[in-house]
ZALUM-80825 format. One record per atom (N, C-alpha, C, O): x, y, z. Coordinates in pm, whole numbers, plus 50000, padded with zeros to 5 digits. Atoms other than C-alpha are relative to their C-alpha. Layout:
XYZ...
! end
This chain:
500915007849922146970310476763499854986049942499614984449822500115013850045146840272976744498534995850003497844997650103501375005050008143550258176628500024984950017501024978449987500055014349975142420223376719498784993949933497905001049885501095007250064140070196576585498695001150078498675005550193501354998849943136340194776656499854992550132499294997850228500105007949877136590167076916500825006550112500375007250226499164993249901139430184977093499335012750052499365015650171500694987649960137460217477094498864997050095498645004250192501125003849913134460199977248500504996650140499945001250239499465003949870136550184677527500655012050071500545013450193499434987849942138440217377578498925009050057499095014850164501134992149954135130235377608499414994050129499045001350221500535006649880133930209577862500885002450122500395002650235499104996849888137020216778074499565012950069499715014350190500414987149944135630251778122498554999850049498285004250161501424998949968131840247778123499604991250118498654994450190500345008649886131830219378377500275007050133499805002550238499744992549877133120244678630498725006450054498655009850172501274994349953129570258378645499294990650097498354994750165500575009449903128720227178846500195005150143499455001350233499754994349867130160246479141498865008550052498775010850172501164992349957126990267279148498904991050054497934995950113501015009549954125030235579229500534989450095499794984250179499375010549920127480211379392501245006050067502065012249999498784994749935130080220979655501264994549933501404982449914498745003050067133500221379488499834993549863500774987749810500255004950135131870210779160500795007949897501095002849789499204991850091133800239379000501404994449982502054997349882498695006450010136970219579066499854985749947500624981249863500195014050038135630184279026499664998249852500184989049788500395001150140134030189878683501205000849906501444991649829498824999150086137170202778508501054989350028501714984449937499025010249963139340178078700499674986749933500564980049882500405012750060137350148178574500245000249849500814990849794499804999050145137360160178212501494999749968501924992649877498564999450025141080168078230500664986350020501454982049936499395013149973142020134478386499644989749893500474981249859500445009750100140010115178127500675002549865501014992949795499574996950137141320133377817501395006249986501845008649874498734992750008144680149477905501074992949917501894999549854498995007450074146770121777747499684998749852500544994849772500435001550138144780122077423500175012849918500195012349795499974987450073145110158977337500785010550077500525013050195499234989149937147620186577409499105012050028499295018950128500934988949980144800212077370499164997950125499015007150206500825003149882142600194977630500875000350126500425005050230499074999549886145610190777860500245014550043500195017750161499744985949972146380227977834498775006950060498885013950161501214993249953142790239677879499514994250133498935001550214500355006049871142180215078163500835005850113500305009150219499124994049899145190228278354499605014650024499575019250139500394985949987144110264078283498715001350080498615009950167501264999649927140590257478406500194996550147499655003250235499745004049860141800239578719500745011050075500415014050190499274989049935144270267578796499055011350037499105016550149500924989149971141520293478769498994996150107498685004150196501005004249901138990273278968500594999250140499935002850238499335000249868141470267479251500235014350050500015017350167499774986049964142380304579247498695006650042498635013450144501304994049969138720315079241499464994950132498855002650208500465005549872137920291679530500705006950116500065010150216499254992949896140660307879738499465014250016499235018750128500504986249994139430342879648498615000650062498335009750141501365000049947135820333979730499994996850149499205002650224499915003049856136760318680067500465012350077499915015450183499524987849934138700350280158498885010450005498675016850108501104990350003135760372080048498904996050097498305004750162501035004749906133350350380251500395003250144499555007250224499534996649865135480355280562499875015150022499505019650131500114985549988135540392780492498565004750012498315016250049501414996549982131730392280491499685002550147498725009550179500194997749856132030391480869500185014750036499605019550134499814985749976133190427680850499345008349889499685019949868500834993850103130760435880565500705003849871500045004549768499314996350125133430445880312500004988549901500124990649780499975011850086133340410480177498774998249915498824991349813501255001850076129750412980054500135005249857499864997649764499864995650139130420435179750501144992949927501074990649806498895007450062133720417079688499524986349953499844982049843500535013250033131940383479692499065000749880499144992349791500914998450113129220395579456500795002549872500504996549768499164997250117131840409679218500764987849953500864985349833499265012250037133880377579229499104989849931499514983549833500915009950059130860355879151499595004149858499494995649769500334995250135129880377678853501204998249908501074993249797498775001650078133500378178731500224985349965500554982149851499825014450017133710340278776499104994949887499574987849798500965004650101130600334178566500365005349861500344997849764499684993850129131610358478290501244993749936501214990449817498775005550061135150345078241499854985249963500484980649868500255013950039133920308978238499294999749865499634991549780500724999450127131520317977957500965003949887500924997949779499024995850102134290336077766500954988549967501224985849850499075011250022136680306577813499334988849923499954982749835500735010650069134030281977697499845003349851500064994749766500174995850139133330301877380501334999549925501414994349814498685000050067137020306677300500494985849975501034982949868499575014050018137750269477354499194993249890499724985149814500835006150105134830259877132500465004549862500184997849762499454995050126136540280676861501434994849977502054998049877498685005850014139790261676918501135008850050502305006050024499014990649950141570290277090500424996250143499584992450224499505002549864143770285077397499715012450083500255023150055500404988649919142250307477664500825000550129501134990250188499304997749873144130322277961499145008850089498815020150053500804992449904142120333378262500845010950065502035008950091499294989749924143060366178429499984996650150499154988650195499955001449854144000367278801500154985550046499574981550147499875014249971145050330878802501354996750061502405001050012498785005449940147590314579031500324987149923499454978649909499635011650082149500288578824500484988550089501674987050115499665011949921149360256979036500574989249909501544982449943499565009650101149740234978726500585008049885499925016949832499364992850111152180246978460499604993549868499574981249855500375005150134151100243778096501214998549913501104994449797
! end
């Protein structure tokens, strides 16, 4: 496991934790990590990697949540949506903690739009 410096860990952590903005701002889960990644990607390989990872997961999660919301019309989507939101919150917290420790985190169930 590759460890990174304190400043890199802070920015890597921000790539993940800013995704929680999506709970307050529409598409904030994508905009937060995108802004951090665009600002710092050229300064640190760790931040570049974690920014791409966070964006990949947030884009994937957005797709999954939209599908679950549509499925709410036939009621099966309600428990799926609740499960997805809990899963989303938990893995963001795990990713934030791991990044703060300098560890490169990989989200499960992620479509790789951006290759690391």
